[in-house]
N, C-alpha and C positions, 0 to 999 in steps of 0.2 A: 819474408823478413818480418812483416808486421804480425802475422799470426804466430810464428814460432819464436821470435826473439822478443817481441814487445808485449803482446797480449798475454802470453804464457808467463811472463815475468811480472805481470800486474799493471802494466800501463793500460789505463781504462778511459782516459780523456778522449772522447770521440774526435774532437777537433785536432788533437795531436796525431792520432792514428790516421785521420784523413790526410793531413799534411804530409806525413811520412809516406803514405801511399802515392801521393801526387808528385812529390819532388823526385826527379831522376838522380839518384845518388851517383850513378856512374858518370854523369855529366860533370861532376866536381872532382872526380878521381883522376890521377895521372893516367895516361894511356896504358902504361904497363900494369896498372892495378885495377883496371875497369872490370876484368873478369872476376875480381874478388869483392866488388863494390858492396854486395849484399851479404857478405860473410859476417860472422859474429866476432869481429876483431877490428882494431884500428888499422888504418892504411897509411903507409909512409907517403909523405908529400915531398920529401927532400928538405934540405936545409935544417935537418934535425927536428922537423915538425911532422905531425900526423893528423889524419882525419879521425875523430873519435868514432868508436863503434856505434852502430845504430841505437842500441839500447841506451847508451849514455846520452846521446843527443835527445832521444825521446824523453828520458827521465828528467833531464835538466829543463827541457821545454815544459813538461808537465808541472814541475815544481815552480816554474816561473809564473804560472797562471796567466799567460799572455792573452790579452783580449784584443779584438779588432780596434785599430786606431792607437794602440799603445806605442809610445816611443821607446825603442829598445836599443841599447848599446851592446854590441857583440864584440867583446874583448878577445883578441886572438882569433881573428876571422879565418885564418888558414885557407882552406879550400873554398870557403863560401857556402858550404852545405848547410851549416846551422843557420846562417843568415837567410838562406832560401826557405827553410822550414818555417822560420819566424815570419817571413814575408808572406808565405802561403797562408798563414793564419790571420793575415790582415794587419800585421804590425808595420809600423814605420821604422825601418832598421838602419842603423848606422854602425859600420864595422871599423875596427882599428886593428891593424896588423903590423907587427914590428918589422917583418921581413919584406922588403919591397917587391921581389919577384912574386911572392905569394899574394900580396895585396893586389898586384896587377892582374895575376891569373884569376883570382877570385872575382874581381870586378868584371872581367871579360866573361867568365862562366855565368855569372848572375845575369848579365845582359843577354847572353845567348839563350838562356833558359826563360827569359821573360820577366826577370826580376830586376830590371834596370833602375827601378826607383830606389833600390838599396844603395847607399853611399858607403864606399870603402876608402879609407885613407891609410897610408903608411904612417906609423907613429908608435910611441910608447904607450901601451895599453894601461899602464899604471896611472897615466895622466888623464885617462878618459878622453872626452871630447867636450870641453867646457862650452864651446860655441853652440853645441846642439842640446845641451842640458836645459832643463832637468829631464830625466828618463824615468819612465814607469817601471822598467826592468833593465837590469844590467846583468849580462851573462859573461862569465869569465872561464875560458877554456884552458886554464893552467892553475897550478897550485900556489897558494900563498900561506904564510904563517898567520897573516892578518889581512883584513880588508884595507887596501890603501885609502888614506884619508881623502884623496882626490875623488875616488869613486863614491865614498860615503857622502861627500858633499854634493854629488851630481844626481843622486837618486831622489825622486820626488817623495814627499810624505805619502805614505800608503804604498810606496813602491818596494821592489824586492831586488836583492842582489843574490844570484845563484853562483856558487863557486866552490871548489874543493879547498878546504883549510887543513893545514897540517905541515909537518916537517918535510924539507926537501929530501927526495930519494927514499921516501918511506910511504906507508899507507896514510892517506888523508881521509877526511869525511866530507862528503858532499853536503853543503850547508846552504841554508836560505836565511839571509839577513833581511829583515823587514824594518823599514823606517816608519815608526809610529810618531804621533804628534809629540810624545815625550822623549823620544830617543830611538834606540835600535834594539831589536830583539833577534834572537838566533834560534833556529831549530836545525837539527841534524837529520840527514837521510841515511845513506849507505856508505860503507867504506869503499874508497876508490883509490886508484894510483894514477896521478898525473905528474908529468915532469914540471919543474917550477917555472913560473913566470920569470922572464929574464928582463932586467932593467935595460932600457935602451942604451944607456951609456956604460953598462957593466959596472956601475958603482953601487956600493952598499946603500940600502934604503934607510931613510931616517925613521925615527920612532913613529909608529902609527898603529891603527887597529882598534879593535874593541874586545871586550871580554877578557882583558888581560893577556891576550896572545902577543907573541913577539913578532916583529916585522920580518919580512923576507926581502931578498933582492927580487923585485917584481917589475913586470912590465907587460909584454905581450909577445906571443909568437911561438915559443917552443912548448910543446905539450904532448901528452900521451894519456891514454886512459885504458884501464883494464879493470874488470870486476870479476 
């Protein structure tokens, strides 16, 4: 997986590659999907959610520039695999997952694999986790038309938010939002396709975001990725 899917596609951060080698992806996959755990595609988790393909996990982690000791918010924790990769890199990880059965399963898998320090809670990812803020990195595993204001307010100065931005049901762009002392800047990576973040109450989102983008119905939980 690391050689054929990651290195050959340009992932070259040695710490990311080492973490991807160490974390047992099959331990976070449903039993029926474990034989496909290292294949180059997303895996269904049930409840309309998926585990992102290995390359997307690696790329988002590389873009986040995670350092040991960083406080990281993992929005849309799903299986817990991304959280495990971040923890393997020495980050202090907090996960938010909209779907309660997935939150419980992820927490159990993380503990079983030795990542019990990762905290996972059920909740609307759009709201972040104010009690644990500020975060050096926020990673969002679902698409939004704009970054929710709550997440913008919870990232530390000098920190980064990595997420796909773009319209629902269409191709988005994996983007990195950096909080500078004077505001926010944005840079784009590759086209991706994620399902939209879903608001916890199913209600339209209020106006928010940066760069003139329009808001989406956003939260945490339902996601997919293909490149």
